C-alpha positions as CSV (number, residue, x, y, z in Angstrom):
1,M,85.6,76.2,72.6
2,S,87.5,79.1,70.9
3,L,88.7,82.2,72.8
4,L,86.1,84.2,71.0
5,E,83.3,81.8,72.1
6,R,84.6,81.9,75.7
7,S,84.2,85.7,75.7
8,M,80.5,85.5,75.0
9,R,77.3,84.2,76.6
10,A,73.8,83.8,75.0
11,T,70.8,84.9,77.0
12,P,67.1,84.9,76.0
13,I,65.4,88.3,75.6
14,T,62.2,89.9,74.4
15,R,62.9,92.4,71.6
16,F,60.6,95.4,71.1
17,D,61.0,97.3,67.9
18,G,58.5,100.2,67.3
19,D,54.9,99.0,66.7
20,S,56.0,95.5,65.7
21,A,55.0,92.5,67.8
22,P,57.5,91.5,70.6
23,E,60.0,89.0,69.4
24,S,61.6,86.3,71.6
25,R,65.2,85.6,70.7
26,D,68.7,85.1,72.1
27,D,71.1,88.0,72.6
28,I,74.9,87.7,72.8
29,L,76.5,89.3,75.8
30,A,80.1,89.9,76.8
31,A,81.1,87.3,79.4
32,E,82.2,88.7,82.8
33,E,83.7,86.4,85.4
34,P,86.1,86.8,88.3
35,L,89.8,85.9,88.0
36,E,91.8,85.5,91.2
37,I,95.4,86.1,90.6
38,R,97.9,84.4,93.0
39,V,101.7,84.7,93.2
40,D,103.3,81.5,94.6
41,G,100.0,80.6,96.2
42,K,99.3,84.0,97.8
43,S,96.2,85.7,96.6
44,I,96.9,89.3,95.5
45,A,93.9,90.4,93.5
46,V,90.5,89.5,92.1
47,V,89.6,91.2,88.8
48,M,86.3,91.0,86.9
49,R,87.4,90.1,83.4
50,T,86.3,88.5,80.1
51,P,87.6,84.9,80.0
52,G,90.5,84.4,77.6
53,Y,94.2,85.4,77.6
54,D,94.2,84.9,81.4
55,R,98.0,84.4,81.5
56,E,98.5,87.6,79.6
57,L,96.2,89.4,81.9
58,A,98.0,88.2,85.0
59,A,101.4,89.0,83.6
60,G,100.3,92.4,82.4
61,F,98.7,93.2,85.8
62,L,101.9,92.3,87.6
63,V,104.1,94.3,85.2
64,T,101.9,97.4,85.5
65,E,101.8,97.0,89.2
66,G,105.6,97.0,89.4
67,I,105.9,93.4,90.5
68,L,107.3,91.6,87.4
69,H,110.1,92.9,85.3
70,R,111.6,89.9,83.3
71,V,109.9,87.0,81.7
72,E,112.7,84.8,83.3
73,D,111.1,85.6,86.7
74,V,108.1,83.4,85.8
75,L,108.5,79.7,86.1
76,D,104.9,78.9,85.1
77,M,101.3,80.0,85.4
78,V,98.8,77.3,86.3
79,Y,95.1,77.2,87.1
80,C,94.6,76.0,90.6
81,R,92.7,72.7,91.2
82,G,89.3,72.7,92.9
83,D,87.8,70.1,95.2
84,N,87.2,67.8,92.3
85,A,90.9,68.0,91.3
86,E,89.9,69.7,88.1
87,P,91.6,73.0,87.1
88,E,89.6,76.0,88.3
89,Q,89.5,78.4,85.4
90,N,89.0,81.4,87.6
91,V,92.0,81.0,89.9
92,L,95.5,81.5,88.3
93,D,98.7,81.0,90.2
94,V,101.9,82.7,89.0
95,L,104.8,80.5,90.0
96,L,108.0,82.4,90.3
97,A,111.4,81.2,89.3
98,P,113.7,80.3,92.3
99,E,116.0,83.2,91.5
100,A,113.2,85.8,91.1
101,S,113.0,88.6,93.6
102,V,109.6,90.4,93.9
103,D,108.2,92.8,96.5
104,L,104.4,92.4,96.7
105,S,104.2,95.5,98.8
106,K,104.8,97.5,95.7
107,L,101.2,97.0,94.5
108,T,100.3,100.6,93.5
109,R,96.6,100.1,94.4
110,H,97.8,100.0,98.0
111,V,99.3,103.5,97.5
112,F,96.7,105.4,95.7
113,T,92.9,105.3,95.1
114,S,91.8,104.2,91.6
115,S,90.7,107.1,89.4
116,S,87.3,105.5,89.0
117,C,86.3,107.3,92.2
118,G,87.6,110.7,90.9
119,I,90.2,111.2,93.6
120,C,93.7,111.7,92.4
121,S,96.5,114.2,93.1
122,K,100.1,115.1,92.7
123,A,100.8,112.8,95.6
124,S,99.3,109.9,93.7
125,I,101.5,110.7,90.6
126,K,104.6,110.8,92.8
127,A,103.7,107.5,94.3
128,V,103.5,105.8,90.9
129,Q,106.6,107.5,89.6
130,A,108.6,106.2,92.6
131,Q,108.3,102.8,90.8
132,F,108.0,104.0,87.2
133,P,110.2,106.9,86.2
134,P,109.1,109.3,83.5
135,I,109.5,108.4,79.8
136,E,113.2,108.9,78.9
137,K,112.9,108.7,75.1
138,Q,109.8,110.8,74.3
139,L,107.9,110.2,71.1
140,S,106.1,112.6,68.7
141,P,103.7,110.5,66.7
142,S,102.6,111.5,63.2
143,R,99.1,113.0,62.9
144,K,98.6,111.0,59.6
145,V,99.4,107.8,61.4
146,L,97.1,108.5,64.3
147,D,94.3,109.3,61.9
148,G,94.4,105.8,60.6
149,L,94.6,103.9,63.9
150,P,90.8,103.8,64.9
151,G,89.9,102.2,61.6
152,K,92.6,99.5,62.1
153,L,91.4,98.8,65.6
154,R,87.7,98.7,64.6
155,A,88.5,96.2,61.8
156,V,89.8,93.6,64.3
157,Q,87.2,94.0,67.2
158,A,85.4,90.7,66.6
159,G,84.1,90.5,70.2
160,F,82.6,94.0,70.0
161,D,81.0,93.2,66.7
162,R,79.1,90.3,68.4
163,T,78.3,91.9,71.8
164,G,78.7,95.7,71.7
165,G,80.0,95.4,75.2
166,L,83.8,95.0,75.1
167,H,86.6,97.6,75.5
168,A,89.7,97.2,73.3
169,S,93.4,98.1,73.6
170,A,95.8,98.0,70.7
171,L,99.5,98.4,70.4
172,F,101.0,99.9,67.2
173,L,104.5,100.6,65.9
174,E,105.3,104.3,65.2
175,D,104.4,103.8,61.5
176,G,100.9,102.5,62.4
177,T,101.6,98.8,62.1
178,L,99.3,96.8,64.4
179,L,101.2,94.6,66.8
180,A,98.5,93.3,69.2
181,M,94.9,93.9,70.2
182,R,92.9,92.5,73.1
183,E,89.3,93.0,74.2
184,D,87.7,92.8,77.6
185,V,84.8,94.1,79.7
186,G,87.4,96.0,81.7
187,R,89.4,98.8,80.1
188,H,92.3,98.1,82.4
189,N,92.1,94.4,81.7
190,A,92.3,94.9,77.9
191,L,95.5,97.0,78.4
192,D,97.0,94.4,80.8
193,K,96.4,91.7,78.3
194,V,98.3,93.7,75.6
195,V,101.1,94.4,78.0
196,G,101.2,90.7,79.1
197,R,101.6,89.7,75.4
198,A,104.6,92.0,75.1
199,F,106.0,90.7,78.3
200,F,106.0,87.1,77.1
201,D,107.5,88.2,73.8
202,G,110.4,89.9,75.6
203,G,109.3,93.3,74.2
204,L,109.3,95.4,77.4
205,P,109.8,98.3,77.8
206,L,107.5,99.3,74.9
207,Q,109.6,102.2,73.5
208,N,108.4,103.9,70.3
209,R,105.0,102.3,70.6
210,I,101.5,103.9,70.4
211,L,98.7,102.6,72.6
212,L,95.1,103.1,71.4
213,V,92.2,102.5,73.7
214,S,88.6,102.4,72.7
215,G,87.2,104.1,75.8
216,R,87.9,106.8,78.4
217,V,91.5,107.4,79.5
218,S,91.8,107.4,83.3
219,F,94.7,108.0,85.7
220,E,95.2,104.2,86.0
221,I,95.3,103.7,82.2
222,M,98.2,106.2,82.0
223,Q,99.9,104.6,85.0
224,K,99.7,101.2,83.4
225,A,101.0,102.5,80.1
226,L,103.9,104.2,81.9
227,G,104.7,100.9,83.8
228,A,105.1,99.2,80.4
229,G,107.2,102.1,79.1
230,I,104.6,103.3,76.5
231,P,105.4,106.9,75.5
232,A,102.2,107.7,73.6
233,V,98.5,107.0,74.4
234,A,95.6,107.8,72.2
235,A,91.9,107.3,72.8
236,I,88.7,107.4,70.8
237,S,87.0,108.9,73.9
238,A,87.9,111.5,76.5
239,P,90.7,111.6,79.1
240,T,90.1,112.6,82.7
241,S,91.8,115.6,84.2
242,A,94.0,113.3,86.3
243,A,95.1,111.4,83.2
244,V,96.2,114.7,81.5
245,E,98.1,115.8,84.6
246,F,99.8,112.4,84.8
247,A,100.8,112.4,81.1
248,K,102.4,115.9,81.4
249,A,104.3,114.8,84.5
250,S,105.5,111.6,82.9
251,G,106.5,112.9,79.5
252,Q,103.8,110.9,77.7
253,V,101.8,112.0,74.7
254,L,98.1,111.9,75.3
255,V,95.6,112.3,72.5
256,G,91.8,112.1,73.0
257,F,88.7,112.2,70.8
258,L,90.7,110.6,68.0
259,R,88.0,110.7,65.3
260,K,89.3,111.5,61.9
261,P,89.9,114.3,60.9
262,R,89.8,115.7,64.4
263,M,91.8,115.0,67.6
264,N,92.6,116.8,70.8
265,V,96.3,116.8,72.0
266,Y,96.3,117.1,75.8
267,A,100.0,116.4,76.4
268,G,103.2,116.1,74.3
269,T,103.6,117.0,70.6
270,L,102.8,115.6,67.2
271,V,104.4,115.9,63.8
272,D,102.5,116.4,60.5
């Protein structure tokens, strides 16, 4: 089964279309399953995700939570075995190298409440920046380059084409070259998968890179971008007030409603 096929599920539906007779058919849905992430056998999180690129998801999650810093810290990632001795595809154990030193108490979700509940503050920003300092080398993306990014992202969203139910995150060079794109039912998961890919490629921190997300930009999206060193974040949808506050405090560019020829610049500066 391909990764694209793993990300989907067929389900029978009854389709109503105007005055036409009801039609029985199959509909393709975005798959959503739990993934338990363990570190050396210790369970640290369960995320609801679209199956596929699980190793990237786990790595990106640990990077943006301030746990992993170097690819050399990871000895292996293995699916745990169930009672029948077969690999359990929803439990992934990150095995650390003997010389790796990690502090699981740094998990930022133990420090602040996710922005999905609408509760964020300057204290939350300071808690994150205690682990992730503000962007040192700031970026001023080109308006012309930003204008072209949504079309490039849309052209490679194969999962969204089939299901209409997947978020996407894409990483671009400053000149608009697409480096990586991942889809997932969770906005945060799609970003973690992109960051995880860069982690395995030895590309962190992601200086001079532009992140484009298909959905809303929350506090946590900006936090994860900062954890990966991303200086510029753009979104086809809107940011939250906490995301804007975070971007300004962290020296990140934040652009919302990126829909050619319009865009809103909420933090940072652009060039023509």
